[in-house]
LOVO-43135 format. One line per field, with one value per residue (C-alpha): residue number from 0; residue in one letter; z, y, x. Coordinates in Angstrom, 1 decimal. Layout:
// LOVO-43135
i: (NUM/...);
aa: (A/...);
zz: (Z/...);
yy: (Y/...);
xx: (X/...);
***
This chain:
// LOVO-43135
i: (0/1/2/3/4/5/6/7/8/9/10/11/12/13/14/15/16/17/18/19/20/21/22/23/24/25/26/27/28/29/30/31/32/33/34/35/36/37/38/39/40/41/42/43/44/45/46/47/48/49/50/51/52/53/54/55/56/57/58/59/60/61/62/63/64/65/66/67/68/69/70/71/72/73/74/75/76/77/78/79/80/81/82/83/84/85/86/87/88/89/90/91/92/93/94/95/96/97/98/99/100/101/102/103/104/105/106/107/108/109/110/111/112/113/114/115/116/117/118/119/120/121/122/123/124/125/126/127/128/129/130/131/132/133/134/135/136/137/138/139/140/141/142/143/144/145/146/147/148/149/150/151/152/153/154/155/156/157/158/159/160/161/162/163/164/165/166/167/168/169/170/171/172/173/174/175/176/177/178/179/180/181/182/183/184/185/186/187/188/189/190/191/192/193/194/195/196/197/198/199/200/201/202/203/204/205/206/207/208/209/210/211/212/213/214/215/216/217/218/219/220/221/222/223/224/225/226/227/228/229/230/231/232/233/234/235/236/237/238/239/240/241/242/243/244/245/246/247/248/249/250/251/252/253/254/255/256/257/258/259/260/261/262/263/264);
aa: (M/S/D/W/R/F/V/D/L/D/L/V/D/N/V/L/A/A/A/T/F/D/A/V/M/K/A/R/S/K/D/L/V/D/D/T/V/L/F/W/R/P/S/E/P/A/I/Y/I/G/F/H/Q/L/A/Y/E/D/V/N/V/D/L/C/K/E/K/K/V/P/I/I/R/R/I/L/G/G/G/T/G/Y/S/D/R/D/Q/I/I/Y/N/I/I/F/K/E/D/N/P/L/I/P/H/G/P/K/E/V/Y/G/F/V/L/G/G/L/I/E/A/L/H/V/L/G/I/A/D/T/C/I/D/T/E/R/F/G/V/Y/A/N/G/K/K/I/S/G/S/G/Q/M/T/S/Q/G/V/V/N/S/G/G/S/F/L/V/D/F/D/F/E/A/M/S/M/L/L/T/D/P/V/K/N/L/K/K/G/I/T/R/P/E/D/G/M/T/Y/L/R/K/E/L/G/D/I/S/V/N/D/A/K/T/A/L/R/E/G/F/S/R/V/L/G/G/L/I/D/G/S/L/S/S/F/E/S/N/L/A/E/E/L/R/E/K/Y/T/K/K/E/W/I/F/R/S/D/I/R/K/E/R/R/K/L/R/K/K/K);
zz: (-60.8/-61.3/-60.3/-57.2/-56.4/-53.6/-51.2/-48.4/-46.5/-43.1/-40.4/-40.9/-38.8/-37.3/-38.5/-42.0/-42.3/-41.9/-44.2/-46.7/-46.9/-47.2/-50.2/-51.7/-51.5/-53.0/-55.9/-56.5/-56.7/-59.8/-61.4/-60.9/-59.4/-59.3/-56.3/-53.6/-51.1/-48.4/-45.6/-42.7/-39.4/-36.5/-36.1/-32.6/-30.1/-30.7/-29.9/-33.3/-33.0/-35.2/-37.2/-34.7/-31.6/-28.7/-27.5/-24.0/-23.4/-25.1/-23.9/-21.1/-23.0/-20.1/-19.7/-23.6/-23.5/-20.1/-22.0/-25.5/-27.1/-30.1/-30.3/-34.2/-35.5/-38.6/-41.7/-41.1/-38.9/-36.1/-32.5/-30.5/-30.2/-29.3/-32.0/-32.1/-34.3/-33.6/-35.6/-39.0/-40.3/-43.5/-46.1/-48.6/-51.2/-53.9/-56.2/-54.8/-58.3/-58.1/-59.5/-57.4/-54.0/-52.6/-52.1/-48.7/-45.4/-43.7/-47.1/-47.7/-44.2/-44.5/-47.6/-46.6/-43.3/-45.4/-46.3/-42.7/-42.3/-45.2/-43.4/-40.0/-42.0/-44.0/-40.8/-39.7/-37.3/-38.1/-35.4/-36.9/-37.1/-37.9/-35.3/-37.5/-34.7/-34.3/-37.3/-35.3/-36.4/-33.9/-33.5/-31.3/-29.5/-29.0/-31.0/-33.0/-35.5/-35.5/-38.3/-39.6/-42.9/-44.8/-48.4/-50.0/-53.5/-54.8/-53.2/-50.2/-47.5/-45.4/-42.7/-39.9/-37.7/-37.7/-34.1/-34.2/-30.6/-28.0/-25.0/-23.0/-20.2/-22.4/-23.8/-20.4/-19.2/-22.1/-22.9/-20.5/-21.3/-22.7/-23.2/-24.7/-28.2/-26.9/-26.6/-23.7/-20.3/-20.9/-18.0/-18.9/-22.4/-22.1/-21.6/-24.8/-27.3/-28.6/-30.9/-33.5/-31.2/-28.3/-30.5/-32.7/-30.7/-32.1/-35.5/-37.4/-38.5/-42.0/-42.0/-40.5/-43.1/-45.9/-44.9/-44.7/-48.3/-49.3/-47.3/-49.3/-52.5/-52.0/-51.9/-54.0/-56.8/-57.9/-56.1/-57.9/-56.2/-56.4/-54.6/-53.9/-56.8/-56.4/-56.2/-53.4/-51.5/-52.1/-51.1/-47.8/-46.7/-47.6/-45.4/-42.6/-40.8/-40.8/-38.4/-36.0/-35.5/-32.3/-34.4/-36.0/-33.1/-30.9/-33.6/-32.1/-28.4/-29.7/-31.6/-28.8/-26.2/-28.8/-29.0/-25.0/-25.1/-27.9/-25.6/-23.0/-25.0);
yy: (66.1/62.9/59.5/57.5/54.0/53.1/50.0/48.9/46.1/46.4/44.2/43.6/42.2/45.6/44.4/43.5/46.9/48.9/46.6/47.5/51.2/51.2/48.6/50.9/53.9/51.8/50.7/54.2/55.6/52.9/53.7/50.4/51.8/54.8/57.5/55.7/55.9/53.0/52.2/49.4/48.7/47.2/43.5/43.8/46.3/48.0/51.0/52.8/55.1/58.0/57.2/59.7/59.0/57.4/54.3/54.3/57.8/57.5/53.8/51.5/49.0/46.5/46.6/46.4/43.0/41.9/42.6/41.0/44.5/45.3/48.3/49.1/51.9/53.2/55.0/58.1/61.0/61.8/61.1/57.8/56.5/53.7/51.8/48.8/47.8/50.5/53.2/53.3/54.2/55.8/56.6/59.1/57.9/60.0/61.3/64.7/66.3/65.5/69.1/68.7/68.8/71.9/71.2/71.2/69.3/71.8/72.3/68.6/68.6/71.3/69.8/65.9/66.8/68.6/65.1/64.2/67.6/66.8/63.3/64.7/67.2/64.3/62.5/65.8/67.2/70.6/72.2/71.1/72.2/71.7/72.4/73.7/73.0/69.7/68.6/67.0/67.4/68.4/67.6/69.8/70.9/67.7/65.7/62.8/62.3/62.4/62.3/61.7/62.3/61.2/61.7/59.3/59.2/61.6/60.0/61.3/59.5/61.2/59.2/59.1/57.6/58.4/57.2/55.3/54.4/54.5/52.9/55.6/53.0/51.1/53.8/55.8/52.4/51.6/55.0/57.2/60.5/59.8/63.6/64.6/65.2/67.0/71.0/72.3/72.2/68.8/66.5/63.6/62.2/61.6/65.7/66.2/63.8/62.2/59.7/59.3/56.8/59.6/62.4/60.4/57.2/53.7/54.4/51.6/51.0/50.7/53.7/55.7/54.1/55.2/59.0/59.1/57.8/60.2/62.9/62.2/62.1/65.3/66.8/64.5/63.6/60.2/56.9/53.8/50.5/48.3/46.0/45.7/44.5/41.3/43.3/45.0/42.0/40.2/43.1/43.8/40.1/40.7/43.8/42.0/41.1/44.6/45.8/43.0/43.8/45.4/47.2/48.9/49.5/50.8/52.6/56.5/54.5/53.0/55.8/57.8/55.4/55.8/59.2/59.4/56.4/58.9/61.6/59.7/58.8);
xx: (-118.5/-116.6/-117.8/-116.2/-116.1/-117.9/-116.8/-118.8/-116.6/-119.1/-117.6/-114.1/-111.2/-109.4/-105.8/-107.1/-109.2/-105.8/-103.9/-106.9/-106.9/-103.1/-103.8/-106.5/-104.1/-101.2/-103.4/-104.5/-100.9/-100.7/-103.8/-105.1/-108.5/-110.8/-110.8/-112.6/-115.1/-114.3/-116.8/-116.2/-116.7/-114.7/-115.7/-114.5/-113.4/-109.8/-107.6/-106.4/-103.8/-102.6/-99.0/-97.2/-98.8/-97.1/-98.7/-97.6/-98.9/-102.0/-103.3/-103.3/-101.3/-101.2/-105.0/-105.5/-103.4/-105.3/-108.7/-107.4/-108.3/-105.5/-103.6/-103.6/-101.3/-103.0/-100.9/-102.9/-102.3/-104.7/-105.4/-105.8/-109.5/-111.8/-113.6/-116.1/-118.8/-121.3/-118.9/-118.8/-115.2/-114.7/-112.0/-111.9/-108.9/-108.3/-105.5/-104.1/-104.5/-108.1/-109.9/-113.0/-111.0/-108.9/-105.2/-103.9/-104.4/-106.6/-108.5/-109.0/-110.4/-112.8/-114.1/-114.3/-116.1/-118.7/-119.9/-120.7/-122.1/-124.4/-124.9/-126.2/-128.5/-130.0/-130.8/-132.6/-129.7/-129.6/-127.1/-123.8/-120.2/-116.5/-114.1/-111.1/-108.8/-109.3/-110.9/-113.6/-117.5/-120.1/-123.8/-125.6/-122.5/-121.0/-118.1/-119.8/-116.9/-113.4/-110.9/-107.3/-105.0/-102.0/-100.7/-98.1/-97.0/-99.8/-102.9/-104.8/-106.3/-109.1/-110.7/-112.5/-115.6/-119.2/-120.6/-123.8/-123.6/-120.6/-119.0/-117.6/-116.8/-114.5/-112.9/-112.3/-111.0/-108.5/-107.2/-105.2/-106.7/-110.2/-110.6/-107.5/-109.1/-111.9/-112.5/-110.5/-112.6/-113.9/-113.3/-115.7/-116.0/-119.6/-119.9/-118.0/-119.2/-122.2/-123.8/-126.7/-128.5/-128.5/-129.5/-132.0/-133.1/-133.0/-131.4/-129.8/-126.4/-127.7/-129.8/-127.0/-124.6/-127.2/-127.1/-123.2/-123.2/-125.6/-123.8/-120.3/-122.4/-123.6/-120.0/-118.0/-120.9/-122.1/-120.7/-120.6/-121.1/-117.9/-115.5/-111.7/-109.8/-107.8/-104.7/-106.2/-107.4/-104.2/-101.9/-103.7/-103.4/-99.7/-99.4/-101.4/-98.3/-97.1/-99.7/-99.4/-95.4/-94.4/-92.0/-94.8/-97.4/-94.6/-92.7/-92.9/-92.5/-89.2/-87.8/-88.2/-86.4/-83.8/-83.4/-83.1/-80.5/-78.7/-78.7/-77.1/-74.1);
***
């Protein structure tokens, strides 16, 4: 197994976080950095939407504006979710030809999510599984982690969340369909989701983070402590503006409206 760079940003501005894992991918594509395991936590609540998602379909946009909760479109696929500082977000960023990891989106999901399964086992949660339809991780029958993925310029980014705690009220208020990414038949998110403090009691973020790092270490091999390069940090700052523009945040909604107009003509 090869060594991976491990970077823990901890609390970080939501927009900068999205720009950062974009920058890490670009740095990896140029062979400026090693394959990377990136951890971070949103400094403030936010709604993250997948690359292809319709913001106005998934999100109560006006309420987000009223509550000053940013809507951030990430470059990764996957669904729409609520995030805050009680979640550890991970991005596993690597060259597509890495011999350790199987090729293909489903295969990558299965491999990477094995790290979350191992993390749950480290914490003493034995009843775990991967939902191969939605690529979520389940603990004691309920979803505790969602995920998304993309490949660009020969680099794969497989990312997701690890819920230490969760604000069901905020999610239910800000999303139009808070059970959209859960198994069929679930009518309340509380019935289909769980989090570490519910399963284990008063676990700290640091203990959860240690377990998650150990889980990924078991499937990936050694994780070597590192930091962002100056190239990545500078590029992330340059990319920050992209993630604040209406044309990016509502790109899918804008394209949908354009298609409607073309059909009318």
